[in-house]
Structure formats: C-alpha cells, structure tokens
C-alpha positions in Angstrom: 70.8 5.2 65.6 69.6 5.6 62.1 71.6 5.0 59.0 71.4 7.2 55.6 72.4 5.5 52.6 75.0 7.6 50.2 72.4 8.3 47.3 75.3 7.9 43.7 74.9 10.3 41.3 74.1 8.1 37.9 75.4 10.2 35.7 79.0 9.1 34.3 79.2 12.2 32.2 76.9 15.1 30.7 78.2 17.6 28.2 77.5 20.0 25.3 78.7 20.3 21.9 78.0 22.5 18.8 76.0 21.0 16.0 79.0 21.0 13.7 80.2 17.5 11.9 83.8 17.6 14.3 81.4 17.1 17.3 81.2 13.2 16.3 84.5 12.7 16.6 84.7 14.7 20.0 81.7 12.7 21.1 83.9 9.6 20.5 86.7 10.5 22.6 84.4 11.5 25.6 82.7 8.6 25.9 85.4 6.2 25.7 87.4 8.6 28.2 84.5 8.7 30.7 83.7 4.5 30.4 87.1 3.9 30.9 87.5 5.6 33.8 84.3 4.6 35.6 85.2 1.2 34.8 83.1 0.4 32.1 85.4 -0.3 29.2 83.2 -3.5 27.9 80.7 -1.0 26.8 83.2 1.7 25.3 82.9 0.2 21.4 78.9 -0.1 21.4 78.5 3.3 23.0 80.9 5.0 21.0 79.1 3.6 18.3 75.9 4.5 19.1 77.0 8.0 19.9 78.0 8.6 16.8 75.2 7.6 15.3 72.6 9.6 17.5 75.1 12.7 17.7 75.1 12.8 13.4 71.8 12.4 13.2 71.3 15.6 15.5 73.7 17.2 13.1 71.6 16.0 9.9 68.0 16.5 11.4 67.9 19.1 13.9 67.3 22.4 13.6 70.9 23.2 13.8 73.0 25.8 11.8 76.2 25.2 13.8 74.5 27.9 16.8 72.8 24.7 18.3 74.0 22.6 20.9 73.7 18.8 21.2 73.8 17.6 24.4 75.6 14.1 25.7 74.7 11.9 29.0 76.2 9.0 29.9 74.7 7.6 33.0 74.6 4.0 34.7 71.0 2.1 35.0 69.4 2.3 38.5 70.8 -1.6 39.1 74.1 -1.0 37.9 73.9 -3.2 35.0 73.4 -1.0 32.0 75.1 2.2 30.8 72.2 4.4 29.3 73.0 6.7 26.1 71.2 10.2 25.7 71.9 12.7 22.8 69.2 15.8 22.8 69.1 18.5 20.3 66.6 21.0 19.1 64.3 19.0 17.2 60.6 18.2 18.9 60.5 15.0 15.7 61.1 11.5 16.8 63.6 9.7 15.0 62.5 7.1 11.7 63.6 4.0 11.4 64.8 3.3 7.9 64.6 0.6 5.3 67.6 1.6 3.0 68.0 -0.5 -0.5 70.6 -3.1 -0.3 73.1 -0.4 -2.1 72.7 2.0 0.0 75.5 3.3 2.7 72.8 6.5 4.2 70.0 5.5 6.8 71.3 2.2 8.9 72.0 4.4 11.9 68.8 3.7 14.3 69.0 -0.5 12.7 72.7 0.5 14.0 71.6 1.4 17.4 68.9 -1.2 17.3 71.3 -3.5 17.2 73.5 -2.7 19.3 71.0 -2.2 22.5 68.7 -4.1 24.4 66.3 -1.0 24.0 66.1 2.4 22.4 63.5 5.3 22.0 63.2 8.6 22.4 60.5 11.4 24.3 60.1 15.0 23.7 61.8 18.0 25.7 60.8 21.3 26.5 63.3 22.4 23.7 63.5 19.5 21.4 64.0 15.7 22.3 65.9 13.1 23.8 67.3 9.7 22.0 68.4 7.5 24.2 69.6 3.8 23.9 70.5 1.3 26.8 73.7 -1.0 26.7 73.7 -4.1 29.2 75.9 -6.8 30.2 75.7 -10.2 28.2 74.0 -13.2 30.3 76.8 -15.1 31.7 79.3 -12.6 31.0 
C-alpha cells in the first residue's frame, strides 16, 4: 500500500496593502493575528517590529505614490522552527544598511531587523524586490 504525505502550505498569511503610511499599522495587526492564530505568538513582537520596518522602508524608498501595493507574506520554515517575514515592493534597488549618527533617529531600520532576526536579505523579483527576515526560536527555549 502506497502512503501519501500531505504537504502543508508554509504560508501563514499573504496580503497586499497600498503604499501609504496607514498600512504600517494594519500590517502589524495582521502579523500579530496570524501568528497568534497559528500558535506562534512567541514571534509576534519581533515579527511586528520587523514587518513595520520593512513596510515603512517600502513606502519611503520604493516607487510609491499611493497607487502601488506592498506585499507581505509570513511563512514557516521547512523545519517548522522558524518564521519568515517577507515584504515586496516595486523598487528594484536593494536595501542599504546605514550608519546613522548617535543623535539621528532615522536610518536604523535595517539595524533593528538585523538585531531581531537570525538572518535577513533580499532578492530581485520581476516587478521590484522582496526583503525577508528569518526569526527562529532561541536555543534551549
């Protein structure tokens, strides 16, 4: 008798938002709700911060005039021990890590993402790029 394996869709939630500042708040709500629904609440705070930073960057730096959209996807890793946050926008240019002065507030988004994730990066897409961050459980947690 042949056994079959059910393949689980790793995507927890995927949605599109307009490239307007109000989308940052909406994104945080949906990210927290999706992680809670899938019993992954331990990732909620960091994922909400990372997604907020990525969506904010997309609104500021992509070719956005309010008519473009930003894509957000949360997914589980294949081994189920990590969550991946991915934000796509219309700009083909990759993110640039900045070294802001000590008294400067803007320009710290990628530093925050780097501090909260085990890995982050980006890749080109046919209509822009996708920036992602991987959140993993702490060893021994």
